[in-house]
C-alpha positions in Angstrom: 25.8 -49.1 -3.0 23.1 -47.3 -1.1 20.8 -47.6 -4.1 21.0 -51.4 -4.0 19.9 -51.5 -0.3 16.6 -49.6 -0.9 13.6 -51.8 -1.5 12.3 -50.8 -5.0 9.5 -53.4 -5.0 6.6 -50.9 -4.9 8.4 -48.0 -6.8 6.4 -48.5 -10.0 3.1 -48.9 -8.1 3.7 -45.6 -6.2 4.7 -43.8 -9.4 1.7 -45.1 -11.3 -0.7 -44.1 -8.5 0.9 -40.7 -8.2 0.7 -40.0 -12.0 -2.9 -41.2 -12.2 -3.9 -39.0 -9.3 -2.3 -35.9 -10.9 -3.9 -36.5 -14.3 -7.3 -37.3 -12.8 -7.2 -34.1 -10.7 -6.3 -32.2 -13.9 -9.2 -33.6 -15.8 -11.5 -32.8 -12.8 -10.3 -29.2 -12.8 -10.9 -28.9 -16.5 -14.4 -30.3 -16.0 -15.2 -27.8 -13.2 -13.9 -24.8 -15.3 -16.1 -25.8 -18.2 -19.1 -26.2 -15.9 -18.6 -22.8 -14.4 -18.2 -21.3 -17.8 -21.5 -22.7 -18.9 -23.2 -21.4 -15.7 -21.8 -17.9 -16.1 -22.8 -17.8 -19.8 -26.4 -18.8 -19.0 -26.6 -16.1 -16.3 -25.3 -13.5 -18.8 -27.9 -14.6 -21.4 -30.7 -14.2 -18.8 -29.5 -10.7 -17.9 -29.3 -9.7 -21.6 -32.8 -11.1 -22.4 -34.4 -9.6 -19.3 -37.0 -7.0 -20.4 -37.1 -5.3 -17.0 -33.6 -3.8 -17.6 -33.8 -0.9 -19.9 -30.9 0.4 -21.8 -29.5 3.8 -20.8 -30.5 6.7 -23.0 -27.7 7.9 -25.2 -26.8 11.6 -24.7 -24.9 13.5 -27.3 -22.0 15.5 -25.9 -21.1 18.6 -27.7 -17.4 19.0 -28.4 -15.6 22.1 -27.3 -14.8 24.6 -30.0 -11.2 25.0 -31.3 -10.9 28.2 -29.2 -11.9 26.4 -26.0 -9.5 23.5 -26.9 -6.7 26.0 -27.3 -7.5 27.7 -24.0 -7.5 24.4 -22.2 -4.2 23.3 -23.8 -2.6 26.7 -22.8 -3.9 26.4 -19.2 -2.5 22.9 -18.9 0.8 24.0 -20.4 1.1 26.9 -18.0 0.1 24.7 -15.0 2.5 21.8 -15.7 5.4 23.9 -16.9 5.6 26.1 -13.8 8.8 24.9 -12.4 12.0 26.8 -11.9 14.6 27.0 -14.6 17.6 24.9 -13.7 21.0 25.3 -15.1 22.0 22.6 -17.5 25.4 21.9 -15.8 26.1 18.6 -14.3 28.4 18.7 -11.3 29.9 15.5 -9.9 31.6 15.6 -6.6 33.8 12.7 -5.4 32.6 11.5 -2.1 35.3 10.2 0.2 34.6 6.7 1.5 34.4 6.2 5.2 37.0 3.8 6.7 35.8 0.4 7.4 37.9 -2.6 8.6 36.0 -4.7 6.1 36.9 -2.6 3.1 40.6 -2.8 4.0 40.4 -6.6 4.3 38.7 -6.9 0.9 41.3 -4.5 -0.6 44.1 -6.7 0.8 42.4 -9.9 -0.5 42.2 -8.4 -4.0 45.8 -7.5 -4.0 47.2 -10.9 -3.0 49.3 -11.2 -6.2 51.3 -8.1 -5.6 
């Protein structure tokens, strides 16, 4: 009954304006993103084509010999494996719960059928 008392005269107009606003803003955002992409690409092309910027000279790094690689690996192994030996026994101790009036109320609520 409440639905019948609401004035629905402008409902379609408001819906249409809202949807048009949303879609126009979406198209506007797409246009802005495309424009920014073109601007950034032009700037990157200018930087790439600028003769004032010289490329860095390439240096050749010498690789360590196998003996050096083995020494590094052994040093890392000794460094990272320097913890104490622990026994591989799992002990589980039961912890006694502290008394709480809430836990006793919940326990009594769970056992209503008894």
